[in-house]
Each structure stands twice: as C-alpha cells, then as structure tokens.
C-alpha positions in Angstrom: -10.5 22.5 -10.3 -12.1 19.1 -10.1 -13.9 17.8 -7.2 -10.9 15.7 -6.1 -7.3 15.2 -7.1 -7.0 11.7 -8.6 -3.3 11.2 -7.7 -1.9 9.7 -4.5 1.6 10.7 -3.7 4.2 8.6 -1.9 6.2 9.6 1.2 9.0 7.1 1.5 10.9 6.0 4.7 14.5 6.6 5.0 17.4 4.9 7.0 20.7 6.3 8.1 23.6 4.1 7.1 25.6 5.7 9.9 24.8 8.6 12.3 27.6 10.6 14.2 27.5 13.7 16.2 30.5 15.9 15.9 29.7 18.6 18.3 27.0 20.9 19.7 26.4 24.4 18.8 25.9 27.4 21.1 22.2 27.3 20.2 21.9 23.8 21.6 21.5 22.1 18.1 23.9 19.2 17.4 26.3 19.1 14.5 25.7 15.7 12.6 27.2 13.5 9.9 25.0 11.0 8.2 24.0 9.3 5.0 20.3 9.2 4.2 18.9 6.5 1.8 15.3 5.8 0.9 13.4 2.7 1.4 10.3 1.5 -0.5 8.2 1.5 2.5 5.8 4.4 2.1 3.1 6.5 3.6 0.6 7.7 1.0 -1.2 10.9 0.7 -4.2 12.2 -1.1 -5.4 15.7 -1.4 -8.9 17.2 -2.0 -9.6 20.9 -2.6 -11.5 22.8 0.2 -12.7 26.4 0.3 -9.9 28.9 0.4 -7.9 29.0 3.7 -9.2 25.7 5.1 -6.5 23.0 5.7 -7.5 19.9 7.6 -6.4 16.3 8.1 -9.0 13.8 6.8 -10.0 10.5 8.7 -8.1 10.2 12.0 -4.8 8.5 11.6 -3.5 6.5 14.7 -0.8 8.5 16.7 -1.3 11.4 14.3 -3.1 14.6 15.6 -4.6 17.3 13.7 -1.7 19.7 14.1 0.7 17.3 12.5 3.6 18.3 10.0 1.4 17.8 6.9 -1.1 20.5 8.1 1.9 22.7 9.2 3.6 22.2 5.8 0.3 23.2 3.9 -0.2 26.4 6.1 3.4 27.2 5.7 3.1 27.0 1.9 0.1 29.0 1.9 1.8 31.8 4.0 4.9 31.9 1.9 3.2 31.9 -1.6 0.1 34.1 -0.5 -2.0 31.5 -2.2 -5.2 30.9 -0.2 -5.1 27.2 -0.8 -7.7 25.1 0.8 -7.2 21.3 1.1 -8.1 18.2 2.9 -5.2 15.7 3.5 -5.8 12.0 3.6 -2.9 10.3 5.1 -2.4 6.5 5.1 0.3 5.6 7.5 2.6 2.6 7.0 5.9 4.0 8.4 6.1 3.4 12.2 5.6 6.5 14.3 8.8 7.1 16.3 10.7 4.7 14.5 13.7 6.7 13.3 12.5 6.2 9.7 11.6 9.8 9.1 7.8 9.2 8.6 6.5 12.6 9.8 9.3 14.6 8.0 8.6 12.6 4.7 4.9 13.3 5.0 5.7 17.0 5.3 7.9 17.0 2.3 5.4 15.1 0.2 2.7 17.7 1.1 5.1 20.7 0.1 5.9 19.0 -3.3 2.5 17.7 -3.9 0.6 20.9 -3.2 3.2 22.9 -5.3 2.3 20.6 -8.1 -1.4 20.4 -7.7 -2.0 24.2 -7.3 0.7 25.3 -9.8 2.5 27.4 -7.2 5.7 27.5 -9.2 8.2 27.2 -6.4 11.6 25.6 -7.2 12.9 22.4 -5.5 15.4 24.8 -3.6 12.7 27.1 -2.3 10.6 24.0 -1.2 13.6 22.4 0.6 14.2 25.8 2.4 10.6 25.9 3.5 11.0 22.2 4.7 14.0 23.1 6.9 11.6 25.3 8.9 9.5 22.2 9.7 12.4 19.7 10.5 16.1 19.3 9.8 15.5 16.1 7.7 12.5 17.4 5.7 14.9 18.8 2.9 16.4 15.5 2.0 12.9 14.1 1.5 12.1 17.3 -0.7 15.2 16.9 -2.8 14.7 13.1 -3.2 18.2 12.0 -3.5 20.4 9.9 -1.3 22.8 12.3 0.6 25.7 12.8 2.8 24.4 15.2 5.3 26.1 17.5 7.8 25.1 20.5 10.0 21.8 19.7 11.7 21.2 17.5 8.7 20.3 20.3 6.3 23.6 20.5 4.4 23.2 17.9 1.7 25.8 16.4 -0.7 24.3 13.9 -3.2 25.9 10.5 -3.0 25.4 7.2 -4.8 25.9 4.3 -2.2 25.2 0.7 -2.9 21.7 -0.4 -2.7 21.4 -3.8 -1.0 18.3 -5.4 0.0 17.2 -4.6 3.4 15.1 -6.1 6.2 13.4 -3.3 8.3 12.4 -4.5 11.8 10.0 -2.7 14.2 10.4 -4.1 17.6 7.4 -2.1 18.7 9.2 0.6 20.6 8.4 4.3 19.8 11.4 6.6 20.6 11.4 10.2 21.3 13.9 12.0 19.2 14.1 15.0 21.7 14.7 12.6 24.7 17.6 10.9 22.8 19.2 14.0 21.9 18.9 15.4 25.3 20.5 12.3 27.1 23.8 12.9 29.0 25.0 9.6 27.9 25.0 10.6 24.3 28.4 10.6 22.5 28.9 14.1 21.0 32.5 14.2 19.9 32.9 11.9 17.1 35.8 12.8 14.9 34.6 14.2 11.5 34.5 11.8 8.7 35.4 12.5 5.1 32.7 12.2 2.5 32.5 8.7 0.9 30.0 6.7 -1.1 30.8 3.6 0.6 32.3 2.0 3.7 29.6 2.9 6.0 29.5 -0.6 7.8 32.7 0.5 9.8 30.8 3.6 11.0 28.2 3.4 13.8 25.1 5.1 15.1 25.7 7.1 18.3 22.2 6.5 19.5 22.5 2.7 19.2 24.2 1.9 22.6 21.9 4.4 24.4 18.7 2.9 22.9 19.9 -0.6 23.4 20.4 0.0 27.0 17.0 1.5 27.6 14.9 -0.7 25.3 15.5 -4.5 25.6 13.2 -5.2 22.6 15.5 -3.1 20.4 18.5 -4.9 21.8 17.0 -8.3 21.3 16.2 -7.5 17.6 19.7 -6.1 16.9 21.4 -9.0 18.7 19.3 -11.4 16.5 20.4 -9.7 13.2 24.0 -9.4 14.3 24.1 -13.0 15.2 22.9 -13.9 11.6 26.0 -12.4 10.3 24.6 -9.4 8.4 25.5 -5.8 8.9 22.7 -4.4 11.2 22.1 -0.9 12.5 19.6 1.3 14.4 18.0 3.8 12.0 18.1 7.4 13.3 17.2 7.6 16.9 15.2 4.3 16.8 13.4 2.3 17.5 13.3 0.6 14.1 16.5 -1.1 12.8 17.7 -2.8 9.6 19.8 -5.5 8.3 21.6 -5.5 4.9 21.6 -8.4 2.5 23.0 -9.2 -0.9 19.8 -10.4 -2.5 16.0 -10.6 -1.9 16.0 -14.4 -1.1 18.4 -14.0 1.7 16.5 -11.1 3.3 13.1 -12.9 3.0 14.6 -16.0 4.6 15.9 -13.9 7.4 12.4 -12.4 7.8 10.8 -15.9 7.9 13.4 -16.9 10.7 12.4 -14.1 13.0 12.5 -15.3 16.6 9.6 -13.0 17.6 6.6 -11.6 15.8 8.1 -8.2 15.1 6.6 -6.2 12.3 9.0 -6.2 9.4 9.4 -5.4 5.7 11.7 -6.5 2.9 12.8 -4.0 0.3 15.7 -2.5 -1.6 17.5 0.7 -0.7 17.2 3.4 -3.2 19.1 6.6 -4.1 16.2 8.3 -5.7 12.8 8.9 -4.1 9.6 8.0 -5.9 8.3 11.6 -5.1 10.9 12.9 -7.7 8.1 12.3 -10.4 6.5 15.3 -9.2 9.4 17.6 -8.7 9.1 21.0 -10.3 10.9 21.4 -13.6 12.7 24.5 -12.6 14.6 22.4 -10.0 17.6 24.7 -9.9 15.7 28.1 -9.7 15.0 30.4 -6.9 
C-alpha cells in the first residue's frame, strides 16, 4: 500500500423536489414520500492509510467534530468486514451544514464507497447501502447514486428519471436542526400518499417549508424573492437552504446576480446520477 491514496472522492449535495409526511410509525419515525436528485455542489474527501485500527479525521473542519459520520462510517465498515483498516480522512466542506442538502449523509456514503474500493473489501452496492442505513435514512440514496423516489423513512428507493433543470441554490445562513423540525407539533404529518411519477413535482410541496419560514425570517425572505421572480422555488429537506429551478444556465446566473442580499449561492444543474458512481463496486447487484 502506498503512502497516500492519490484519488479524491466527491460527496455531492442533494435536493428534495418535494417532501411529504404521510404518517408516523409506532416507533416514532415518520413515513415519508420524496424525490432525491443530485447537485454538482460537492464536499471532497481524501484518504491516507494509517496503522491498523486507527481511524481519524484530518485537519479540523468548521462545524464538524471528530465523531462525525465519516469516522462512524469507517468504523462501521471495519466492524462489518472484520478488516482492521486504518485511515485518516481529509474532508473539504462546501455543502452548508444544517442546510437540508444532505452533506453529512453524503460524506458518510462516500466514505463507505471509497474505502470499499481502496481497501478491496468486496462489498456489493446493496450491502454498502444497508450499512449506510444504520448511519442515516438518506445515506442509502447517496450510496446507490441514482435519483430516486423514496418512501418509508427515506430508505425505500425506486429509481426515477426526472427532468434536470438548472438550479440556483441559496444559503440564507440559517442552520436548521432536523430533529427539532421533525419534533415540532406544527408539522403536517397526514399528507395523502402520492403515486410514483417522474414529473409534476412543482405542484407538490415541502411540509417543512411553512414551519421553517415562520421561524426563520431569512429563509422566508429568500424564498419570497425567488417566488417573486416567477420560478419554481422550494426549501430542500428541513432547510435552511432553498433552490429555484431554471430552464437554462443564463437565467440561473442572471438571478444569482440579482440577489437582493449577499447570500451564499451556487448555480448548477440537477443530475440523476452521482459522480460517486465511478467508484461503485462491479458486483453492484450482489449480496
């Protein structure tokens, strides 16, 4: 094994084209319906081998502690395979923390896929996704790397091929606690089930959006601005990031230039396949 692994691995952000809650299970978890797509805003991870059994995060990352999901993913992989892997994880963050874009889950998924590849562990994509579910409900979609209609707690995935418009992602600077949002008594939990469809999501909402807008004026202001621009706009996940959809790159960049406040923002295009797919195991359908 070389002194360093030269490859850097992408961990893309996601958006939810819509997000409904159809009920609550006896164990307290919520039954969801949503569609995940990927965005070309990525965190990046590099890995360096360490003596067997040592797993550590490299240089400190703002808002990320040493017990983050990447470290947990590496330990879980070692425990499952019995491989005494040792690795230092260098994480470069671009995806806002607490933004509803799935950054932590995507980082964990990339760690699972990358270490399986680098250490030749031989796990299938299905096995990696099952491990990912133990780390978080939306880790499996990042592992599998395909746009999906999701149900259950988000782990039942049906591949779909939605349209891929240009997107303006906006970060109003508000980090939102997913647990707090799910625990709110104001949350709508009785949406009627929708039928699986690859299109028409603009008519469907995000149940967290009214709640987040009431609590966070900065998010409300950003959404109101996008809506006034006449484009489909939506909160992603539980927030606090949001997005507007555009027919072409020129329109998206013009809107970015016209932002009324100095919000962080990114222009990209939605994708139905993750860049992480390049490192998927060949036995993707195996056990």
